[in-house]
C-alpha positions as CSV (number, residue, x, y, z in Angstrom):
1,M,19.7,-14.0,-2.6
2,T,18.3,-14.3,-6.1
3,D,14.6,-14.5,-5.1
4,P,13.2,-11.0,-4.9
5,F,10.5,-12.0,-2.4
6,Q,13.1,-13.6,0.0
7,L,15.2,-10.5,-0.3
8,F,12.2,-8.3,0.4
9,D,11.3,-10.4,3.5
10,A,14.9,-10.1,4.8
11,W,15.0,-6.3,4.3
12,F,11.4,-5.9,5.7
13,A,12.4,-7.8,8.8
14,E,15.4,-5.5,9.3
15,A,13.2,-2.5,8.8
16,Q,10.7,-3.8,11.4
17,G,13.5,-4.0,13.9
18,S,15.0,-0.6,13.2
19,E,12.4,1.9,11.9
20,P,10.9,3.9,14.7
21,N,7.5,4.4,12.9
22,D,5.5,2.4,10.4
23,P,8.1,0.2,8.7
24,N,5.3,-1.0,6.5
25,A,4.6,2.6,5.1
26,M,5.0,2.8,1.4
27,A,4.4,5.5,-1.2
28,L,1.8,4.5,-3.7
29,A,2.0,6.2,-7.1
30,T,-1.0,6.1,-9.5
31,A,-2.0,8.0,-12.6
32,D,-5.4,8.7,-14.0
33,A,-6.6,8.0,-17.5
34,A,-5.0,11.3,-18.7
35,G,-1.6,10.3,-17.1
36,R,-1.8,12.9,-14.3
37,P,0.2,11.3,-11.5
38,S,-0.6,11.3,-7.8
39,V,1.4,9.8,-4.9
40,R,0.5,9.2,-1.2
41,M,1.5,7.0,1.7
42,V,-0.4,3.8,2.5
43,L,0.4,0.9,4.7
44,L,1.4,-2.6,3.4
45,K,-0.9,-5.1,5.0
46,G,0.1,-8.3,3.2
47,H,2.7,-9.5,0.8
48,G,4.0,-12.6,-1.0
49,P,4.7,-13.9,-4.5
50,D,1.1,-13.0,-5.5
51,G,1.7,-9.3,-4.7
52,F,1.7,-6.5,-2.2
53,V,-1.6,-5.6,-0.5
54,F,-3.0,-2.4,0.9
55,Y,-6.6,-1.4,1.9
56,T,-8.6,1.8,1.3
57,N,-11.8,3.4,0.5
58,R,-12.7,2.3,-3.0
59,E,-14.4,5.7,-3.8
60,G,-11.4,7.9,-3.1
61,R,-9.0,9.4,-5.6
62,K,-6.5,6.5,-5.6
63,A,-9.4,4.1,-6.3
64,G,-10.5,6.3,-9.2
65,D,-7.0,6.4,-10.6
66,L,-6.7,2.6,-10.3
67,A,-10.1,2.1,-12.0
68,E,-9.0,4.2,-14.9
69,N,-5.4,3.0,-15.0
70,A,-4.7,-0.3,-13.2
71,Q,-1.0,0.2,-12.9
72,A,0.9,1.4,-9.8
73,A,4.3,1.9,-8.3
74,L,5.2,1.4,-4.6
75,L,8.2,2.8,-2.8
76,F,9.5,1.7,0.6
77,H,12.1,4.1,2.0
78,W,13.8,3.0,5.2
79,K,16.0,5.9,6.2
80,S,17.6,4.3,9.2
81,L,18.8,1.4,7.0
82,R,19.7,3.7,4.0
83,R,17.6,1.4,1.7
84,Q,14.7,1.6,-0.5
85,I,12.6,-0.8,-2.6
86,R,10.7,0.2,-5.7
87,I,7.9,-2.1,-7.0
88,E,5.9,-1.7,-10.2
89,G,3.1,-3.7,-11.7
90,P,-0.6,-4.1,-12.4
91,V,-3.2,-3.7,-9.7
92,S,-6.2,-5.9,-9.0
93,L,-8.8,-6.0,-6.2
94,A,-8.2,-8.2,-3.3
95,G,-10.9,-10.8,-2.7
96,E,-14.0,-10.1,-0.6
97,A,-13.1,-12.7,2.0
98,E,-9.5,-11.3,2.3
99,S,-10.9,-7.8,2.7
100,D,-13.5,-8.9,5.3
101,A,-10.8,-10.7,7.3
102,Y,-8.4,-7.7,7.3
103,F,-11.3,-5.3,8.2
104,A,-12.3,-7.5,11.1
105,S,-8.7,-7.3,12.4
106,R,-8.7,-3.5,12.6
107,G,-9.4,-1.5,15.7
108,R,-13.0,-0.5,16.2
109,D,-12.4,3.2,15.7
110,S,-10.6,2.5,12.4
111,Q,-13.6,0.4,11.4
112,L,-16.0,3.2,12.3
113,G,-13.8,5.7,10.5
114,A,-14.1,3.7,7.3
115,W,-17.9,4.2,7.4
116,A,-17.7,7.9,8.4
117,S,-15.2,9.1,5.8
118,N,-16.0,10.3,2.3
119,Q,-12.3,9.9,1.5
120,S,-10.7,12.5,-0.8
121,R,-13.9,14.5,-1.0
122,P,-14.1,18.2,0.2
123,L,-14.9,18.6,3.9
124,D,-16.4,21.9,5.0
125,R,-15.0,21.7,8.6
126,R,-13.6,19.0,10.9
127,E,-16.8,19.0,13.0
128,T,-18.8,17.6,10.1
129,F,-16.5,14.5,10.1
130,E,-16.6,14.2,13.9
131,A,-20.5,14.4,13.8
132,R,-20.5,11.6,11.1
133,F,-18.2,9.5,13.2
134,A,-20.5,9.9,16.3
135,E,-23.5,8.9,14.1
136,V,-21.7,5.8,12.9
137,Q,-20.6,5.0,16.5
138,A,-24.2,5.2,17.7
139,R,-25.5,3.1,14.7
140,F,-23.1,0.2,15.5
141,E,-23.2,0.5,19.3
142,G,-23.0,-2.9,21.0
143,G,-22.4,-4.9,17.8
144,D,-19.8,-5.8,15.3
145,V,-18.9,-3.3,12.6
146,P,-19.2,-4.9,9.1
147,R,-16.9,-3.9,6.3
148,P,-18.4,-1.1,4.2
149,P,-19.2,-2.1,0.7
150,H,-17.0,0.8,-0.6
151,W,-13.9,-0.4,1.3
152,G,-11.4,-3.1,0.5
153,G,-8.0,-4.2,-0.6
154,Y,-5.9,-3.8,-3.7
155,R,-3.0,-6.1,-4.8
156,V,0.0,-4.8,-6.8
157,T,1.4,-7.8,-8.7
158,P,5.0,-6.9,-9.3
159,T,6.6,-7.0,-12.8
160,A,9.7,-5.2,-11.5
161,I,11.3,-4.9,-8.1
162,E,14.4,-2.7,-7.5
163,F,16.5,-2.9,-4.3
164,W,18.5,0.2,-3.7
165,Q,21.3,0.3,-1.0
166,D,23.2,3.4,-0.1
167,R,26.9,3.3,-0.6
168,A,29.7,5.8,0.2
169,H,30.3,8.7,-2.3
170,R,26.9,8.0,-3.9
171,L,28.2,4.8,-5.4
172,H,25.0,3.1,-4.6
173,E,24.1,-0.5,-5.3
174,R,20.9,-1.1,-7.4
175,R,19.6,-4.6,-8.1
176,L,16.7,-4.9,-10.5
177,F,14.5,-8.0,-10.7
178,T,12.1,-8.2,-13.7
179,R,9.4,-10.8,-14.2
180,D,9.5,-13.0,-17.3
181,G,6.5,-15.2,-17.1
182,D,7.0,-17.3,-13.9
183,R,10.7,-16.5,-13.7
184,W,12.6,-13.5,-12.3
185,N,15.6,-12.1,-14.1
186,E,18.2,-10.2,-12.0
187,G,20.4,-7.4,-13.2
188,L,22.3,-4.3,-11.9
189,L,21.7,-0.7,-12.6
190,F,24.2,2.1,-12.6
191,P,23.8,4.4,-9.5
């Protein structure tokens, strides 16, 4: 396959069939304006030629990093398949309608949690968060939970995608796709 998105789809489908937990889990690496890196796990919630989408609180640390430095790297590691995919590129906000649609598809407690959490900020004790969750639960009792204004999606538009396949004796196979305008160029990397 010479289309990186078709190859991603094939590998992702295999991961969905073999990974015991969260085959859509990916490490998201960001850096702030001073270049200080940070990495955390997020879940892939959409993908295609226009990019790879995840959702989060837009007031947390990752959002702050992306506001200062709108570049990111993603890493999928599927241990059971002995494969990984690295993706690098600029980041943009997902559209409001797209964020609304995904938020509406989440479980109610996840929706309420998005309202209750001051993501990445200090928390004095767990009971404080639980009390906030109970307050939000009461506030939206019997009705739909709208998407909070501080919560939405981000899209990483790839400029490079690397497919890494484990091979015996650490003689791994590494295929690198790099974007050149609307085209993708493919090459190999030494293991």
